[in-house]
Backbone bond lengths (Angstrom), bond angles and torsions (degrees), N, CA, C in turn:
res aa  C-N    CA-C-N  psi(-1)  N-CA   C-N-CA  omega(-1)  CA-C   N-CA-C  phi
1 X - - - 1.468 - - 1.536 109.59 -
2 X 1.325 116.62 136.80 1.457 119.75 179.56 1.524 109.68 -71.81
3 X 1.335 115.33 152.02 1.458 122.07 -178.77 1.529 108.84 -115.49
4 X 1.324 116.20 129.78 1.461 121.92 -178.04 1.529 109.11 -122.81
5 X 1.329 116.19 120.06 1.457 121.28 177.56 1.526 109.97 -88.44
6 X 1.335 116.02 145.23 1.458 121.11 178.38 1.524 109.21 -149.73
7 X 1.326 116.55 166.72 1.454 121.54 179.16 1.515 109.70 -72.10
8 X 1.341 116.02 114.85 1.450 121.34 -179.68 1.515 111.52 -102.96
9 X 1.331 115.15 -172.63 1.470 128.06 1.33 1.522 111.73 -76.83
10 X 1.319 117.10 -168.17 1.462 121.50 -178.99 1.526 110.34 -56.43
11 X 1.339 114.98 139.48 1.458 119.77 176.05 1.511 115.37 105.72
12 X 1.345 118.92 5.53 1.463 120.94 177.78 1.535 110.15 -79.11
13 X 1.333 115.09 163.20 1.461 119.39 173.62 1.524 110.03 -63.70
14 X 1.331 116.52 -32.45 1.455 120.06 177.84 1.521 110.67 -60.43
15 X 1.326 117.06 -44.04 1.459 119.94 177.70 1.526 110.88 -65.41
16 X 1.323 116.65 -39.40 1.465 120.61 179.00 1.527 110.68 -59.80
17 X 1.332 116.65 -44.26 1.465 120.76 178.38 1.517 110.97 -65.96
18 X 1.327 116.22 -41.59 1.463 121.11 179.92 1.531 110.82 -61.01
19 X 1.326 116.56 -43.29 1.467 120.91 -177.80 1.532 112.71 -70.61
20 X 1.343 116.65 -12.10 1.474 119.41 176.19 1.520 111.76 -74.58
21 X 1.346 116.58 -10.52 1.462 122.18 179.35 1.528 108.59 -102.08
22 X 1.331 118.21 109.10 1.469 120.65 -173.21 1.517 114.43 -54.03
23 X 1.341 117.87 -41.76 1.466 119.07 -178.58 1.519 111.97 -68.51
24 X 1.342 117.30 -37.25 1.454 120.27 179.12 1.524 111.57 -72.36
25 X 1.320 116.73 -32.79 1.461 120.44 179.35 1.522 111.97 -62.90
26 X 1.338 117.05 -24.54 1.467 121.20 -179.59 1.523 112.26 -88.22
27 X 1.338 117.35 -6.01 1.462 121.13 -179.27 1.529 110.50 -78.45
28 X 1.323 116.24 171.00 1.463 121.00 171.44 1.526 106.94 -79.68
29 X 1.319 117.02 114.66 1.455 122.03 -175.95 1.523 110.13 -92.08
30 X 1.336 115.39 131.97 1.466 121.31 -174.66 1.525 108.58 -119.48
31 X 1.344 118.77 100.30 1.464 120.58 178.08 1.519 111.03 -74.77
32 X 1.343 116.60 134.27 1.463 122.08 179.31 1.533 109.35 -127.96
33 X 1.333 117.90 158.76 1.470 120.85 -170.87 1.526 116.35 -68.85
34 X 1.341 118.26 -24.93 1.465 119.55 -174.40 1.524 110.40 -152.06
35 X 1.337 115.33 163.57 1.461 119.91 175.88 1.528 112.25 -61.35
36 X 1.351 119.52 -41.80 1.469 118.34 175.51 1.523 112.59 -57.73
37 X 1.326 117.18 -37.75 1.465 120.29 178.02 1.523 111.04 -63.77
38 X 1.338 116.54 -39.87 1.465 121.07 179.75 1.523 110.79 -63.08
39 X 1.329 116.67 -47.18 1.462 120.26 -177.97 1.526 111.27 -70.05
40 X 1.317 117.06 -36.50 1.468 119.76 178.57 1.522 111.06 -65.65
41 X 1.327 116.88 -42.72 1.463 120.52 179.28 1.521 110.85 -62.86
42 X 1.326 116.87 -36.36 1.464 120.95 178.64 1.525 110.71 -69.75
43 X 1.328 116.42 -46.77 1.467 120.70 -179.59 1.521 111.67 -63.49
44 X 1.334 117.38 -34.22 1.464 121.30 -178.23 1.525 113.16 -82.68
45 X 1.326 117.03 -8.58 1.458 120.00 179.35 1.513 114.39 85.76
46 X 1.333 118.15 10.16 1.462 121.02 177.76 1.528 111.16 -69.78
47 X 1.348 116.41 -26.92 1.465 122.58 174.73 1.520 108.05 -133.17
48 X 1.334 116.28 164.82 1.464 120.64 -179.92 1.520 112.19 -80.50
49 X 1.335 116.18 -36.66 1.462 121.20 -176.55 1.528 109.82 -139.38
50 X 1.336 114.33 155.50 1.450 121.24 170.72 1.518 108.94 -121.46
51 X 1.321 116.65 144.90 1.463 121.44 -178.33 1.522 107.40 -125.73
52 X 1.345 116.69 117.00 1.466 121.01 -172.55 1.521 110.99 -137.88
53 X 1.336 115.44 155.76 1.464 121.42 173.04 1.519 108.99 -79.72
54 X 1.332 116.36 139.24 1.463 120.29 -177.33 1.524 113.33 -120.42
55 X 1.345 116.77 -29.79 1.465 118.52 -172.55 1.524 109.32 -157.80
56 X 1.332 115.98 140.95 1.465 121.78 176.28 1.522 109.79 -123.62
57 X 1.325 116.05 143.08 1.464 120.07 -175.19 1.525 112.96 -68.46
58 X 1.328 118.58 -20.47 1.460 122.05 177.99 1.525 111.09 -94.73
59 X 1.305 117.19 -49.74 1.458 122.53 -172.46 1.527 114.09 -94.88
60 X 1.347 117.66 -9.17 1.458 120.28 179.12 1.517 111.94 81.65
61 X 1.330 115.94 -149.95 1.458 122.23 -175.75 1.523 112.09 -63.75
62 X 1.327 115.72 138.48 1.466 120.30 168.22 1.530 105.31 -79.17
63 X 1.322 115.80 94.39 1.465 121.40 -166.73 1.521 112.81 -60.17
64 X 1.320 116.84 -38.27 1.458 119.88 -179.17 1.525 110.63 -59.68
65 X 1.328 116.81 -46.72 1.467 121.17 -179.15 1.519 110.30 -65.86
66 X 1.327 116.98 -45.76 1.453 120.12 -178.49 1.529 111.20 -61.45
67 X 1.323 117.29 -43.82 1.465 119.62 -179.59 1.523 111.56 -64.41
68 X 1.322 117.47 -37.00 1.463 120.10 177.87 1.528 111.24 -65.61
69 X 1.334 117.18 -39.39 1.462 120.46 178.56 1.528 111.55 -69.76
70 X 1.330 116.40 -35.46 1.466 120.31 -176.94 1.521 111.74 -79.58
71 X 1.331 117.60 -43.40 1.462 120.59 -168.76 1.528 115.34 -108.99
72 X 1.324 118.42 -22.76 1.464 119.62 -170.59 1.527 114.73 -107.39
73 X 1.308 117.61 -38.71 1.460 119.99 -169.94 1.525 112.19 -123.30
74 X 1.333 115.77 154.02 1.464 122.11 174.34 1.534 107.29 -105.81
75 X 1.318 115.11 81.39 1.459 121.47 -178.18 1.525 109.24 -123.27
76 X 1.319 116.19 152.98 1.463 122.12 -177.35 1.533 110.24 -118.42
77 X 1.321 115.39 133.95 1.460 120.63 177.52 1.523 109.42 -71.54
78 X 1.333 116.23 131.19 1.455 122.34 -178.31 1.526 113.10 -101.57
79 X 1.327 115.98 -30.86 1.472 121.33 176.27 1.517 108.52 -166.16
80 X 1.316 116.08 165.36 1.451 121.01 173.46 1.519 109.32 -121.87
81 X 1.314 115.98 149.35 1.462 122.77 179.99 1.522 107.10 -132.68
82 X 1.327 116.85 126.66 1.460 121.46 179.98 1.531 108.63 -108.19
83 X 1.334 115.74 124.67 1.463 121.32 -175.50 1.523 110.49 -123.20
84 X 1.345 118.08 126.78 1.473 119.79 170.17 1.527 109.22 -63.46
85 X 1.327 116.85 133.34 1.459 121.32 -176.06 1.528 109.79 -105.48
86 X 1.325 115.23 122.41 1.460 121.65 177.01 1.531 107.80 -117.14
87 X 1.318 115.50 104.99 1.459 120.33 -179.45 1.531 110.07 -82.87
88 X 1.328 115.72 138.10 1.456 121.50 179.67 1.524 109.59 -128.02
89 X 1.321 116.27 142.23 1.458 120.93 175.60 1.525 107.48 -92.30
90 X 1.326 115.38 120.05 1.459 121.94 -172.92 1.528 109.84 -116.24
91 X 1.339 115.47 141.52 1.461 119.65 -178.08 1.522 110.26 -150.43
92 X 1.337 117.49 159.78 1.469 120.45 175.79 1.528 110.39 -62.18
93 X 1.317 117.99 149.77 1.470 121.06 178.02 1.533 111.13 -51.71
94 X 1.323 115.23 133.51 1.455 120.07 178.29 1.510 114.64 102.41
95 X 1.350 117.48 -17.93 1.467 120.43 179.19 1.530 108.98 -90.00
96 X 1.317 116.82 117.79 1.463 121.70 -179.86 1.526 110.30 -88.79
97 X 1.334 115.54 161.60 1.461 120.89 -178.44 1.527 111.04 -56.54
98 X 1.321 117.04 -42.05 1.459 120.86 -177.97 1.512 114.23 -67.76
99 X 1.327 117.05 -14.64 1.467 121.29 -179.40 1.527 113.14 -92.08
100 X 1.311 117.42 -6.94 1.464 121.23 -175.42 1.523 110.57 -74.49
101 X 1.321 116.01 123.99 1.460 121.98 177.78 1.532 112.75 -113.16
102 X 1.334 116.38 -11.71 1.470 120.76 -175.48 1.525 108.34 -146.83
103 X 1.339 116.63 138.33 1.467 121.71 176.74 1.518 108.30 -127.29
104 X 1.322 116.27 131.38 1.457 121.42 -179.10 1.521 109.91 -120.50
105 X 1.333 117.26 139.39 1.461 121.24 176.95 1.524 109.75 -175.45
106 X 1.334 115.18 -177.57 1.464 122.28 174.77 1.528 108.30 -66.45
107 X 1.343 119.44 136.38 1.468 121.38 -175.10 1.524 114.61 -51.69
108 X 1.327 117.79 -42.56 1.467 119.47 -179.79 1.523 111.47 -64.06
109 X 1.326 117.27 -35.92 1.466 120.98 178.37 1.528 110.37 -67.05
110 X 1.327 116.76 -43.22 1.463 121.02 178.45 1.523 110.87 -60.62
111 X 1.339 115.52 -39.69 1.470 120.22 -178.02 1.517 111.87 -66.98
112 X 1.316 118.05 -21.73 1.464 122.27 -179.02 1.525 112.65 -81.35
113 X 1.344 117.34 -1.26 1.470 120.44 -172.29 1.524 112.79 -130.08
114 X 1.332 118.18 23.13 1.462 121.63 -177.10 1.529 112.36 -56.02
115 X 1.331 117.00 -44.95 1.461 120.45 -175.97 1.526 111.18 -64.04
116 X 1.329 116.21 -39.27 1.468 119.81 177.98 1.523 110.38 -62.80
117 X 1.327 117.19 -44.54 1.464 120.23 -179.92 1.524 110.71 -62.93
118 X 1.331 117.43 -44.46 1.469 120.79 -179.31 1.525 111.06 -62.79
119 X 1.330 115.94 -36.41 1.467 120.62 -176.02 1.525 112.45 -81.51
120 X 1.313 117.39 -46.57 1.467 121.69 -171.22 1.531 113.78 -101.22
121 X 1.336 117.03 -26.51 1.469 120.18 -176.06 1.527 110.69 -135.19
122 X 1.327 117.90 58.38 1.469 119.69 -178.16 1.530 111.10 -59.78
123 X 1.340 114.53 133.03 1.452 119.70 179.41 1.513 115.14 81.92
124 X 1.340 117.48 5.17 1.463 120.22 -179.25 1.531 110.63 -63.97
125 X 1.325 116.64 142.65 1.461 121.39 177.75 1.528 109.73 -80.22
126 X 1.326 116.73 133.76 1.459 122.42 -178.21 1.527 109.28 -107.39
127 X 1.327 116.61 131.00 1.459 121.57 179.17 1.525 110.01 -127.13
128 X 1.328 116.86 139.27 1.467 122.11 -178.04 1.523 110.77 -91.69
129 X 1.337 115.26 146.37 1.465 122.84 173.85 1.521 108.07 -133.07
130 X 1.334 117.04 167.14 1.463 121.20 -178.02 1.520 112.64 -69.59
131 X 1.321 117.59 -24.36 1.470 121.57 178.59 1.519 108.21 -160.29
132 X 1.333 116.50 164.45 1.466 119.58 177.00 1.524 110.76 -62.47
133 X 1.332 116.87 -41.76 1.463 120.01 -178.05 1.526 111.29 -69.06
134 X 1.320 117.82 -35.07 1.465 120.56 176.44 1.527 110.01 -62.34
135 X 1.346 116.41 -39.42 1.461 120.66 177.39 1.522 110.94 -63.92
136 X 1.338 116.06 -43.50 1.461 120.41 -179.98 1.525 110.35 -63.66
137 X 1.303 116.78 -44.04 1.463 120.83 -179.66 1.525 111.12 -63.34
138 X 1.328 116.80 -39.81 1.459 120.41 178.99 1.529 111.29 -63.10
139 X 1.332 116.13 -44.62 1.464 120.15 -179.92 1.528 109.99 -65.08
140 X 1.333 116.51 -39.50 1.464 120.37 -179.17 1.526 111.73 -68.24
141 X 1.341 117.62 -39.92 1.464 121.46 -175.50 1.526 112.82 -81.24
142 X 1.328 116.41 -42.39 1.457 119.94 -172.21 1.525 113.70 -96.40
143 X 1.333 116.65 -20.92 1.466 122.50 179.68 1.537 112.26 48.67
144 X 1.359 118.40 52.36 1.466 119.14 177.62 1.532 110.51 -61.75
145 X 1.303 116.28 149.62 1.463 121.96 -174.75 1.523 112.45 -60.36
146 X 1.332 115.99 131.10 1.470 123.32 172.64 1.527 113.15 54.12
147 X 1.337 116.39 35.05 1.468 120.88 -175.34 1.518 111.36 -116.31
148 X 1.328 115.61 134.15 1.458 122.53 176.11 1.520 108.66 -121.99
149 X 1.326 116.44 166.85 1.462 122.09 179.46 1.517 109.69 -126.86
150 X 1.325 115.42 148.27 1.467 120.80 170.24 1.518 107.78 -91.41
151 X 1.340 117.71 133.52 1.449 119.39 178.92 1.507 112.85 -174.86
152 X 1.313 115.75 -168.92 1.451 122.54 -178.16 1.525 111.06 -84.04
153 X 1.322 115.62 157.45 1.462 119.36 174.25 1.526 109.85 -65.55
154 X 1.352 116.63 -29.83 1.464 120.87 175.81 1.525 110.16 -61.90
155 X 1.339 117.44 -42.88 1.465 120.72 179.73 1.518 111.03 -63.72
156 X 1.333 117.83 -36.39 1.466 120.53 177.69 1.519 110.23 -58.89
157 X 1.325 117.49 -43.55 1.465 121.56 179.63 1.522 111.32 -68.42
158 X 1.341 116.34 -41.18 1.461 120.47 -177.48 1.525 112.41 -64.70
159 X 1.343 116.80 -36.45 1.462 120.44 -172.11 1.529 113.62 -111.31
160 X 1.331 117.41 7.53 1.453 120.51 172.32 1.516 115.84 73.50
161 X 1.339 117.63 33.86 1.449 121.27 176.56 1.529 110.93 -106.13
162 X 1.320 115.92 161.72 1.461 121.71 176.74 1.521 110.30 -96.23
163 X 1.336 116.95 147.08 1.463 121.81 171.36 1.519 106.87 -85.45
164 X 1.335 117.38 106.93 1.467 119.75 -177.92 1.533 111.74 -94.25
165 X 1.343 116.58 -12.44 1.467 121.46 172.36 1.525 107.12 -157.22
166 X 1.322 115.74 124.58 1.466 120.82 -176.86 1.521 110.70 -104.08
167 X 1.333 115.55 152.44 1.465 122.53 175.84 1.528 111.67 52.41
168 X 1.328 116.32 58.57 1.462 120.75 -175.31 1.533 112.32 -94.94
169 X 1.333 117.86 5.24 1.468 120.62 178.31 1.525 109.80 -64.79
170 X 1.342 115.60 152.41 1.464 120.61 -175.20 1.520 113.45 -71.37
171 X 1.325 118.01 -21.45 1.461 121.52 -178.46 1.517 110.60 -131.57
172 X 1.332 116.09 135.01 1.459 120.28 176.41 1.523 111.63 -67.63
173 X 1.335 116.00 -19.18 1.457 120.96 179.90 1.525 112.19 -91.16
174 X 1.317 116.72 14.00 1.464 121.09 -177.58 1.528 111.01 -61.35
175 X 1.316 116.77 116.13 1.468 121.93 179.30 1.525 109.00 -136.60
176 X 1.313 115.59 152.08 1.463 121.40 176.33 1.520 109.25 -124.45
177 X 1.309 114.88 138.28 1.464 122.46 177.13 1.523 108.52 -99.33
178 X 1.316 115.68 122.47 1.451 123.11 177.64 1.523 109.05 -109.19
179 X 1.332 116.60 153.14 1.463 120.06 176.88 1.523 110.26 -131.21
180 X 1.319 114.53 145.94 1.460 122.88 172.65 1.516 107.38 -98.07
181 X 1.323 117.80 127.35 1.468 121.08 -177.51 1.526 110.39 -122.32
182 X 1.333 115.17 153.66 1.462 122.40 178.40 1.522 108.78 -144.88
183 X 1.331 116.10 169.14 1.466 120.24 -176.63 1.526 112.71 -73.92
184 X 1.326 117.90 -33.03 1.460 119.99 -176.75 1.509 110.43 -152.84
185 X 1.313 115.95 176.39 1.472 127.30 -176.79 1.523 112.32 76.71
186 X 1.310 114.31 142.97 1.458 123.49 176.57 1.520 107.55 -117.16
187 X 1.329 119.11 128.51 1.466 120.77 179.05 1.528 111.48 -57.73
188 X 1.318 115.62 152.53 1.465 121.59 -179.88 1.528 111.14 -66.82
189 X 1.311 115.16 158.40 1.467 121.77 176.21 1.526 109.52 -61.71
190 X 1.341 116.23 136.38 1.475 120.42 176.57 1.523 112.27 -115.35
191 X 1.341 117.03 -16.86 1.461 120.14 -174.63 1.519 112.44 96.29
192 X 1.329 117.04 -10.22 1.473 121.82 176.23 1.525 106.57 -140.26
193 X 1.338 114.44 75.79 1.455 120.56 -169.21 1.525 111.82 -121.77
194 X 1.319 114.07 165.95 1.455 122.28 177.89 1.525 107.66 -134.11
195 X 1.320 116.22 143.54 1.461 121.94 176.70 1.518 108.91 -122.32
196 X 1.332 116.68 135.93 1.465 121.90 179.13 1.529 109.73 -116.58
197 X 1.328 116.07 131.63 1.468 121.56 179.64 1.525 109.63 -137.60
198 X 1.326 115.14 164.61 1.467 122.05 173.11 1.522 107.44 -124.97
199 X 1.334 116.54 127.71 1.467 121.51 -178.70 1.526 110.10 -107.72
200 X 1.333 115.69 125.50 1.458 122.41 178.13 1.523 108.87 -108.70
201 X 1.342 117.05 128.77 1.459 121.58 -177.58 1.530 111.07 -86.28
202 X 1.328 115.14 156.59 1.471 119.92 172.89 1.519 110.07 -67.93
203 X 1.333 116.28 -41.27 1.456 121.21 178.67 1.518 108.14 -161.45
204 X 1.311 115.82 164.71 1.460 120.81 179.29 1.527 108.29 -83.80
205 X 1.315 116.03 92.72 1.458 119.38 -178.50 1.528 109.34 -127.30
206 X 1.343 117.62 155.84 1.462 121.64 -178.10 1.533 111.59 -55.28
207 X 1.315 115.63 134.68 1.455 120.56 174.59 1.511 115.32 84.46
208 X 1.332 118.14 2.24 1.465 119.40 -175.80 1.528 111.46 -66.22
209 X 1.330 117.26 -43.67 1.464 119.61 178.07 1.526 110.39 -66.95
210 X 1.332 116.65 -39.23 1.466 120.45 178.11 1.529 110.75 -59.67
211 X 1.331 116.74 -39.55 1.463 120.40 179.67 1.533 110.94 -65.50
212 X 1.327 116.26 -37.92 1.469 119.83 177.54 1.523 109.96 -65.22
213 X 1.324 116.29 -49.62 1.463 120.22 -177.12 1.531 111.30 -65.24
214 X 1.329 115.78 -29.47 1.462 119.28 179.58 1.515 112.73 -61.38
215 X 1.323 117.68 -30.08 1.466 120.93 178.26 1.533 110.72 -62.75
216 X 1.326 115.88 -37.24 1.463 119.60 179.49 1.530 111.28 -77.67
217 X 1.342 115.79 -39.31 1.466 119.97 179.41 1.522 110.72 -61.63
218 X 1.325 116.77 -43.10 1.463 121.01 -177.47 1.520 112.00 -61.67
219 X 1.330 116.42 -26.81 1.472 120.20 -178.03 1.525 112.70 -105.62
220 X 1.342 116.09 4.80 1.462 121.54 179.75 1.538 111.51 58.60
221 X 1.340 115.53 39.16 1.462 121.19 177.24 1.525 108.43 -93.83
222 X 1.314 116.72 124.44 1.455 121.10 -177.94 1.528 110.75 -80.76
223 X 1.339 115.70 138.14 1.455 121.47 176.37 1.526 109.43 -100.14
224 X 1.325 116.82 131.05 1.458 121.45 177.80 1.524 111.58 -90.23
225 X 1.327 115.55 -24.59 1.469 118.61 -174.53 1.525 110.14 -160.08
226 X 1.341 114.50 139.44 1.461 121.18 174.72 1.520 107.65 -138.13
227 X 1.316 116.82 120.89 1.462 121.67 179.85 1.517 109.00 -138.03
228 X 1.311 116.11 159.10 1.461 120.31 178.04 1.521 109.63 -122.54
229 X 1.336 115.82 149.27 1.455 122.51 176.41 1.526 108.61 -139.69
230 X 1.326 117.72 143.18 1.466 119.80 174.82 1.525 110.12 -59.89
231 X 1.320 116.58 142.56 1.468 119.78 179.68 1.525 112.56 -77.79
232 X 1.347 116.33 -9.04 1.467 123.09 179.94 1.535 112.06 70.58
233 X 1.334 116.17 14.28 1.466 120.48 179.40 1.525 112.18 -102.49
234 X 1.343 116.00 -40.92 1.460 119.38 -178.91 1.522 109.00 -156.47
235 X 1.319 115.69 152.56 1.458 120.84 178.92 1.528 109.81 -60.25
236 X 1.321 116.66 130.27 1.460 121.12 178.15 1.509 115.13 90.17
237 X 1.348 118.23 -3.39 1.461 120.95 178.25 1.534 109.47 -95.48
238 X 1.318 115.23 123.68 1.462 120.89 -176.20 1.526 110.76 -128.46
239 X 1.322 114.82 150.78 1.466 120.72 168.92 1.517 107.88 -111.85
240 X 1.323 116.19 162.21 1.452 121.48 -177.05 1.532 110.07 -116.08
241 X 1.323 115.43 127.70 1.460 121.92 179.16 1.523 107.64 -102.05
242 X 1.321 116.09 123.07 1.467 121.21 -171.40 1.522 110.66 -127.40
243 X 1.333 115.69 130.55 1.459 122.27 168.76 1.519 107.37 -107.28
244 X 1.318 117.12 126.96 1.455 121.69 -178.29 1.521 110.77 -128.47
245 X 1.310 115.45 155.06 1.459 120.10 178.15 1.523 109.66 -77.11
246 X 1.337 115.76 135.82 1.456 120.39 177.90 1.518 111.80 118.08
247 X 1.327 114.32 175.53 1.461 122.72 -173.60 1.522 109.34 -124.70
248 X 1.331 116.60 148.45 1.461 120.08 -179.35 1.527 111.66 -60.16
249 X 1.321 117.02 -21.94 1.469 120.35 178.36 1.529 111.96 -83.78
250 X 1.352 117.39 -5.82 1.462 120.77 171.43 1.526 107.32 -78.14
251 X 1.310 118.06 130.89 1.461 120.98 -174.14 1.525 112.17 -59.99
252 X 1.326 117.59 -37.69 1.471 119.58 -177.45 1.524 110.58 -68.89
253 X 1.337 117.22 -36.32 1.464 120.73 177.23 1.529 109.74 -70.72
254 X 1.325 116.66 -43.14 1.466 120.69 179.02 1.526 110.66 -59.69
255 X 1.327 116.80 -41.24 1.466 121.20 -179.89 1.526 110.40 -64.61
256 X 1.325 116.76 -39.76 1.458 121.27 179.13 1.527 110.74 -65.04
257 X 1.329 116.65 -46.46 1.463 120.38 -179.90 1.533 111.24 -64.76
258 X 1.321 116.48 -34.74 1.466 120.88 178.34 1.535 110.03 -61.63
259 X 1.335 116.72 -46.12 1.465 120.44 -179.40 1.535 111.19 -66.56
260 X 1.333 116.97 -40.21 1.460 120.06 178.46 1.527 110.77 -62.83
261 X 1.315 116.00 -42.76 1.463 120.56 -179.73 1.527 110.73 -62.92
262 X 1.322 117.16 -34.87 1.470 121.48 -178.81 1.522 112.03 -73.27
263 X 1.334 117.81 -32.69 1.461 119.96 -172.53 1.525 113.97 -97.30
264 X 1.338 118.40 -18.49 1.457 121.10 -174.45 1.527 111.95 -102.82
265 X 1.333 115.02 167.26 1.463 119.78 176.55 1.520 110.99 -66.62
266 X 1.327 116.27 -27.85 1.455 120.18 178.54 1.515 111.28 -176.34
267 X 1.321 115.95 151.46 1.462 122.55 173.48 1.524 107.25 -132.78
268 X 1.312 116.66 121.53 1.461 120.34 176.78 1.516 109.37 -100.98
269 X 1.314 115.66 127.73 1.464 122.41 -179.09 1.524 108.18 -91.38
270 X 1.336 116.37 119.69 1.464 121.14 -179.79 1.524 112.76 -99.06
271 X 1.344 117.02 -8.48 1.452 118.87 175.29 1.514 114.54 134.95
272 X 1.331 114.96 154.92 1.464 123.85 168.02 1.523 106.04 -120.37
273 X 1.321 117.34 131.27 1.461 120.27 -168.44 1.529 110.41 -156.84
274 X 1.340 117.72 161.35 1.465 120.23 178.67 1.525 111.01 -61.24
275 X 1.331 116.31 132.97 1.461 121.10 178.82 1.521 109.70 -76.65
276 X 1.326 116.03 144.14 1.465 121.21 179.13 1.528 109.43 -83.61
277 X 1.316 115.40 178.83 1.458 121.00 178.09 1.504 111.34 129.62
278 X 1.333 115.08 153.12 1.460 120.61 -176.18 1.521 112.51 -59.09
279 X 1.329 116.13 -31.26 1.466 119.43 -176.07 1.528 112.16 -101.39
280 X 1.326 116.74 7.13 1.460 120.49 -177.35 1.508 114.85 -53.65
281 X 1.345 119.15 -53.56 1.475 119.71 -179.15 1.525 112.92 -59.02
282 X 1.351 116.97 -39.20 1.466 120.13 179.94 1.528 110.80 -66.76
283 X 1.342 116.22 -41.34 1.471 120.04 177.98 1.514 110.21 -61.98
284 X 1.340 116.71 -42.14 1.464 120.23 179.99 1.526 111.42 -65.07
285 X 1.344 116.58 -42.01 1.473 119.37 178.36 1.516 111.06 -62.72
286 X 1.343 115.59 -40.92 1.464 120.03 -179.82 1.525 110.53 -66.06
287 X 1.335 116.40 -41.97 1.470 120.33 178.93 1.518 110.66 -63.37
288 X 1.328 117.00 -40.89 1.463 120.54 179.70 1.531 110.89 -64.66
289 X 1.348 116.19 -41.07 1.460 120.17 179.24 1.526 111.01 -65.43
290 X 1.334 116.39 -40.84 1.464 120.05 179.56 1.529 110.64 -66.34
291 X 1.348 116.34 -40.92 1.460 119.45 178.86 1.519 110.47 -63.75
292 X 1.343 117.68 -40.37 1.460 121.49 179.46 1.528 110.10 -63.52
293 X 1.350 116.09 -42.33 1.461 119.48 179.03 1.524 110.74 -64.65
294 X 1.344 116.80 -41.50 1.469 120.37 179.34 1.520 110.93 -66.36
295 X 1.336 116.91 -38.74 1.465 120.90 179.36 1.528 110.34 -65.10
296 X 1.337 115.86 -40.84 1.470 119.49 177.36 1.523 110.87 -62.85
297 X 1.343 116.20 -38.66 1.464 120.90 179.85 1.530 110.12 -64.44
298 X 1.348 116.27 -46.95 1.459 119.77 178.20 1.528 110.18 -61.41
299 X 1.316 116.88 -40.03 1.461 120.76 178.99 1.512 111.92 -61.30
300 X 1.334 115.79 -40.20 1.464 118.74 179.70 1.522 111.47 -67.59
301 X 1.348 117.82 -35.05 1.458 120.89 177.71 1.523 110.57 -69.42
302 X 1.296 117.43 -43.38 1.450 120.83 -179.75 1.529 112.90 -65.46
303 X 1.302 115.10 -28.46 1.473 118.51 179.45 1.515 111.76 -67.07
304 X 1.352 116.01 -17.61 1.463 121.24 -179.32 1.540 113.03 -88.42
305 X 1.335 115.34 -9.81 1.465 119.26 -178.44 1.527 110.08 -66.58
306 X 1.332 116.50 131.28 1.450 121.36 179.69 1.539 109.31 -71.78
307 X 1.297 117.55 126.71 1.465 122.41 -177.80 1.516 111.05 -98.33
């Protein structure tokens, strides 16, 4: 049985997203204390896959995870999973919303609820935990005075807490993008794919980003995401993290990556994988049907060639 590491303990949003994938839900799930632990276990071969949060629609990139993928580990993204995030304020039975003086949770989760805190709990003390579920478990086990946790409704049931305020995130469109990573192999082309790369420049000179983007413009390749991160080598040196439509096995994408690799100081390949989205399966089925029809057409033309 395959082993999949995720941010534990039980009841995190990461686990919720993981369980939305039927094949992963049947795997042996390995909860670990932090995202670095998940990626390290995957890179070291202690587990087959790691499942981590990469990006949130409110807070942007989960910088710790992105930096580990870019600078520390040689791991490949196998798929992405997008989960709507519903933050809930959880407390021991008997603690009312007006009595809460302290809220504990994962920093990214806390950052998604600033407006709620300012409106409903002005002056509340904020405390960080390694995960939302770890915060919930701590509140349930230790029962610190006037303390609530941000977490999932699943965690409330698992640890015996009450939901004293539901859906407290600042945006109804709050979603998090999770990725499944492995040490090797690239998933097959589906027709609705995404490729992630990191571009390192030779030096910070005028027009360098324009030259990179020009490679995609010239081939009419759509970019889903463009972000920059310090290279950690010198002040002012940045690399660019790019998500683009298509698969490395698509000739036009391969040609683009070939040119980028030739002109830049380095290009790190983070993976080609099925793109997420409500219409993803339908797009993939349609692409497969169109490819089959085109292949049949080519076959019929080739059958006419005089041998």
